[in-house]
C-alpha positions as CSV (number, residue, x, y, z in Angstrom):
1,M,-28.1,-16.2,6.6
2,R,-30.8,-17.2,4.2
3,A,-33.4,-15.6,6.4
4,M,-31.5,-12.3,6.5
5,P,-33.3,-9.7,4.5
6,L,-31.3,-8.3,1.6
7,T,-31.6,-4.8,3.0
8,V,-29.8,-5.9,6.2
9,A,-27.0,-7.5,4.3
10,R,-26.6,-4.3,2.2
11,D,-26.4,-2.2,5.3
12,I,-23.8,-4.5,6.8
13,Y,-21.6,-4.4,3.7
14,R,-22.0,-0.6,3.3
15,R,-21.0,0.1,6.9
16,R,-18.3,-2.6,7.4
17,D,-16.7,-2.4,4.0
18,W,-17.8,0.3,1.6
19,D,-17.9,3.2,4.1
20,A,-14.8,2.0,6.0
21,Q,-12.8,2.2,2.8
22,H,-14.2,5.6,1.7
23,A,-15.3,4.0,-1.5
24,D,-17.7,6.9,-2.3
25,E,-14.6,9.1,-2.6
26,L,-12.6,6.9,-4.8
27,P,-12.6,7.0,-8.6
28,A,-15.0,4.8,-10.5
29,G,-13.5,1.4,-10.9
30,V,-11.1,1.8,-8.1
31,D,-14.1,2.0,-5.7
32,Y,-15.5,-1.4,-6.7
33,S,-12.1,-3.0,-6.9
34,T,-11.1,-1.8,-3.5
35,F,-14.5,-2.8,-2.1
36,D,-14.3,-6.3,-3.6
37,Y,-10.8,-6.9,-2.5
38,G,-11.7,-5.7,1.0
39,V,-14.7,-8.0,1.3
40,N,-12.6,-11.0,0.2
41,S,-9.2,-10.3,1.8
42,G,-10.0,-7.8,4.5
43,I,-10.1,-4.0,4.4
44,G,-6.7,-3.8,6.0
45,R,-5.1,-5.6,3.1
46,S,-7.0,-3.7,0.5
47,G,-6.0,-0.4,2.1
48,E,-2.3,-1.4,2.1
49,V,-2.5,-2.5,-1.6
50,L,-4.3,0.7,-2.6
51,R,-1.7,2.8,-0.8
52,R,1.2,1.0,-2.6
53,L,-0.6,1.3,-6.0
54,V,-0.9,5.1,-5.7
55,G,2.6,5.6,-4.4
56,Q,1.8,6.2,-0.7
57,P,3.7,4.5,2.2
58,A,2.0,1.2,3.1
59,D,3.1,1.6,6.8
60,T,-0.6,1.7,7.6
61,S,-3.8,0.5,5.9
62,A,-5.7,3.7,6.3
63,I,-7.3,5.2,3.2
64,T,-6.6,8.8,4.0
65,P,-7.4,12.0,2.1
66,D,-3.9,11.8,0.6
67,V,-4.5,8.3,-0.7
68,I,-7.9,9.3,-2.2
69,A,-6.2,12.4,-3.9
70,A,-3.4,10.2,-5.3
71,A,-6.0,7.7,-6.6
72,R,-7.9,10.4,-8.3
73,K,-4.7,11.7,-10.0
74,R,-3.8,8.2,-11.5
75,D,-4.6,7.5,-15.1
76,P,-7.0,4.6,-15.2
């Protein structure tokens, strides 16, 4: 791991966590919180929690356009 270039690590995190959670589409603050939680607890769990927090059914962990829209409507 120490020999891995930082650019490679960034690419892995971007693809596996940031992009998978649609973080670019989430409001500021929610994006980093969701990303951090996903890195540490798994993107499935972070998706379920985000869905519950914005009032969407947590029957799946998918961060769908409905979840993104609901997150944007929430008052930070």
